[in-house]
C-alpha positions in Angstrom: 0.0 0.0 0.1 2.8 2.4 0.9 6.3 2.4 -0.9 9.1 4.8 0.2 12.1 4.7 -1.9 15.4 6.5 -0.8 13.4 9.0 1.0 15.5 12.0 2.2 14.2 15.3 3.9 16.6 18.1 4.8 15.8 21.5 6.3 17.4 24.9 6.3 18.8 24.5 2.8 20.2 21.2 3.6 21.9 21.8 6.6 19.6 20.0 8.9 18.8 16.4 8.1 15.4 14.9 8.9 15.9 11.5 7.3 18.0 10.1 4.7 17.7 7.2 2.0 14.8 5.6 3.9 13.4 2.6 2.1 10.2 1.1 3.4 7.2 -0.9 2.2 4.1 -1.3 4.1 1.5 -4.0 3.1 -2.3 -3.4 3.1 -3.5 -4.2 6.6 -0.2 -4.3 8.2 0.6 -3.1 11.6 4.1 -1.3 11.5 5.7 0.3 14.5 8.8 2.7 14.1 11.0 3.1 17.2 14.2 4.8 17.9 16.0 7.4 20.1 14.7 11.0 20.0 15.8 13.1 16.9 16.4 9.8 14.8 13.6 10.9 12.1 10.6 9.0 13.3 8.2 12.0 13.1 9.6 13.2 9.9 9.0 9.7 8.4 5.5 9.9 9.8 4.8 13.4 8.6 6.1 12.4 5.1 3.7 9.5 5.0 0.8 11.8 6.2 1.7 14.4 3.3 2.5 17.1 6.0 6.2 17.0 4.6 7.6 16.8 1.1 10.5 14.7 0.4 13.7 16.6 -0.7 14.5 13.6 -2.7 13.2 10.0 -3.5 9.7 8.9 -4.0 6.5 7.7 -2.0 3.7 6.2 -3.4 0.1 5.0 -2.1 -1.7 2.3 -3.9 -5.3 1.2 -3.3 -5.3 -2.5 -3.2 -8.6 -2.6 -5.1 -7.3 -0.3 -7.9 -3.8 0.1 -9.8 -4.1 3.9 -9.4 -1.8 5.7 -7.1 -3.5 7.8 -4.5 -2.5 11.1 -2.7 -1.8 11.0 1.1 -4.8 13.1 1.8 -7.3 10.7 0.5 -5.8 7.7 2.1 -4.3 8.7 5.4 -5.7 10.0 8.9 -3.5 10.8 11.9 -3.7 10.7 15.7 -1.3 13.2 17.4 0.5 12.7 20.7 -1.9 15.0 22.7 -5.0 14.3 20.8 -4.8 17.8 19.2 -8.5 18.5 20.1 -10.4 21.8 20.0 -10.9 22.5 23.8 -14.0 24.6 23.1 -15.8 21.9 21.1 -17.7 18.9 22.4 -16.5 15.3 22.0 -19.1 14.9 19.2 -18.1 18.2 17.5 -14.5 17.2 17.7 -14.9 13.9 16.0 -17.1 15.6 13.3 -15.1 18.7 12.6 -12.8 17.2 10.2 -15.8 15.4 8.4 -17.5 18.8 8.0 -14.4 20.5 6.7 -14.1 17.8 4.0 -17.6 18.6 2.7 -19.8 16.0 4.7 -23.1 17.7 5.6 -23.5 18.5 9.3 -26.2 15.9 10.1 -24.2 13.0 8.3 -21.1 14.1 10.1 -22.9 14.1 13.5 -24.3 10.5 12.7 -20.9 9.1 11.7 -19.2 10.8 14.7 -21.7 8.9 16.9 -20.6 5.5 15.4 -17.0 6.0 16.2 -17.7 7.6 19.7 -19.3 4.4 20.7 -16.6 2.3 19.1 -14.1 4.1 21.4 -16.4 3.9 24.5 -17.1 7.6 24.8 -20.9 7.7 24.7 -21.1 9.1 28.4 -18.5 11.9 27.4 -20.0 12.9 24.2 -21.3 16.3 25.3 -18.2 17.2 27.3 -15.9 19.7 26.2 -12.4 18.8 24.9 -10.9 20.9 27.8 -12.7 18.8 30.5 -11.3 15.4 29.4 -8.6 13.3 30.9 -5.5 12.5 28.8 -6.9 9.0 27.9 -10.2 10.4 27.0 -8.6 12.9 24.7 -6.7 10.2 23.0 -9.8 8.2 22.6 -11.3 11.1 20.9 -8.5 11.6 18.6 -8.6 8.0 17.5 -12.2 8.3 17.0 -11.9 11.4 14.7 -9.2 9.8 12.6 -11.4 6.7 12.3 -14.4 8.8 11.4 -12.5 9.8 8.3 -12.6 6.3 7.1 -9.3 6.1 5.4 -7.2 3.0 4.8 -4.2 4.0 6.6 -4.1 5.2 10.2 -1.0 7.0 11.5 -0.3 7.4 15.2 2.5 9.8 16.6 3.5 8.4 20.1 -0.4 8.5 21.0 0.2 6.8 24.7 3.4 8.3 25.7 1.9 10.7 28.2 -0.6 8.3 29.7 -0.6 6.2 32.9 0.0 2.4 32.5 -3.6 1.4 33.1 -4.9 3.7 30.5 -2.2 2.7 28.2 -3.0 -1.1 28.6 -6.8 -0.5 27.9 -6.0 1.7 24.9 -3.5 -1.0 23.4 -6.2 -3.6 23.6 -8.8 -1.4 22.1 -6.4 -0.4 19.1 -5.8 -3.9 18.4 -9.4 -4.8 18.4 -10.1 -1.9 16.0 -7.2 -3.1 13.8 -8.3 -6.7 13.6 -12.0 -5.5 13.0 -11.4 -2.9 10.3 -8.2 -4.3 8.6 -6.6 -1.0 8.4 -3.0 -0.3 7.7 -1.6 1.1 10.9 1.7 2.9 11.3 2.8 3.9 14.8 5.7 5.8 16.2 6.9 5.0 19.7 9.7 5.4 21.9 8.9 2.1 23.8 10.3 -1.1 22.6 7.7 -3.2 24.8 4.9 -1.2 23.3 6.0 -1.9 19.8 6.6 -5.8 20.6 3.1 -5.8 22.1 1.3 -4.2 19.2 3.0 -4.5 16.0 3.4 -7.2 13.1 6.5 -5.4 11.8 9.1 -3.2 13.8 11.4 -0.7 11.8 14.3 0.7 13.9 15.5 4.2 13.1 18.9 5.7 13.8 20.4 8.9 12.6 17.8 9.5 10.0 17.6 6.1 8.3 15.8 2.7 9.0 18.8 0.5 10.4 16.7 -2.8 10.8 13.4 -4.2 10.3 11.9 -7.1 12.2 8.9 -9.2 11.7 7.0 -10.0 14.8 5.7 -13.4 14.7 4.6 -13.9 18.3 0.9 -14.7 18.4 -1.8 -12.2 19.7 -2.5 -11.7 22.5 1.1 -11.3 23.6 2.3 -11.7 27.1 5.2 -9.5 28.2 6.7 -12.0 30.6 6.9 -14.8 27.9 10.4 -15.8 26.5 9.8 -14.9 22.8 8.7 -11.4 23.9 11.5 -11.0 26.2 14.1 -12.2 23.6 12.7 -9.9 20.9 12.9 -6.9 23.4 16.4 -7.7 24.1 17.4 -8.0 20.4 15.7 -4.8 19.6 17.3 -3.0 22.7 20.8 -4.0 21.5 20.0 -2.2 18.1 18.2 0.8 19.7 21.0 1.5 22.2 23.9 0.6 20.0 
């Protein structure tokens, strides 16, 4: 579905390197997690896939598996940001619907579709609360609901759980896996946590100094137990690359 070839992004007339010669292929319905130390290019990669950044050199393409025609990022991708990126003065329902309305969906239809994804993310009792009155976990649920409501094939997540407590993170991990398995969406998620990546992903890409240094297929069956030997062995293997 997504193919990136020799993707390079520089800033400030080439003085600041975002990423260099990145090659990546993501299959339809795959769950990929990108990990690596701060400043290694993870967010640049995600923004490039989202169409928020243009490559300095190299190519990126998006192909609908039902059609041989390449698609633009904006028509295929929706994104969840680290803090939910909500409008604090809008209700949960309005926050979920706002993207739909801005893309031309009539208000009444946008509200109905927003309600469907609010229920999916277990937010019914909070539907009329304002964004400013929500907990961190609730804000992230709204952000995911808004991204899902766009009904794109590709879901991008930029460290969505990094600021949450362990209990909320665990619950959202289970919800995200459930959504992925039900919707068959392609998911690309950036994370600082090796354990989180091993818990969720089918494939893990390790970035260092602007490029993808290693890609690992995760064959551990779901649900994954973080005390199992295969889980611990893979965490150790990735940690050796991560901290090398």
